N, C-alpha and C positions, 0 to 999 in steps of 0.2 A: 550420490544420494539416491535412495531407492524409492522413498515415498513422494507423494505429491505435496507441493507447497500450498499454503494458504496465507493470505495477508489479512490483517485486521487493523483498522484505525481506532485508536483509543480516543473516543469523542471528548473525554474529559481533558485530554492533553492537546489535541489539535488546535492550533491557533490560526489556521488558514493561510499558511505560507505557500501552499500549493506546489511545493517542489516535487512531491510524489506524482502529482498529475502531469507536470511538465516532463518528468523523467520516465513515467510509465503510465501513459494515458489509457493503455489497454487494461490496467488493473485498478485505477482510481478515478473517481469522479468527484465533483464538488456540489455541495448543497447550495441553497439560496443565500446562505451567509458566507459562502466561500470556504467552508470547512470540508475537508476531504472525507470520503468514505470509500470502502472497497466496493467494487462492482460485483453484483450478484452475491454469491456466498463466499467470495474471496478466494476461490480456487484459482491457482496460477496455471494457465495453459502451458503445455510443453513448449520450451524454447524461450519462455519469458522469465525463467528463474533468476537470471542475472539482473533483470530490471527490478524484480521484487527486492532483492538484496540491496541494489543501488538506491532505491527509494527509501528503504529503511535506514541506510547509512547516511542519507542526506537530509533526513527529517530533523530540523533544529529542536523540535520539542520531544524527540524520541517517542513519537506517538504511534509508530508503525511496528506491529508485531508480525514476524514471519515464522510460521510453524510448519513442521513436517508431519504428514499423516502416515 
């Protein structure tokens, strides 16, 4: 992969399972309702790409998008 990855949580789909947070706490945080959101602008730091894909794969609501820039 050449480009940087970005993660984004679809707020319409997120149901607060928080699997992304437990798998990739460096990339996701929870709001006051327990729903996940990406940290900052969603940019995935080097070395955390696998965690981004793992979080996407483990989201039961398919609410996580990973894009390459």
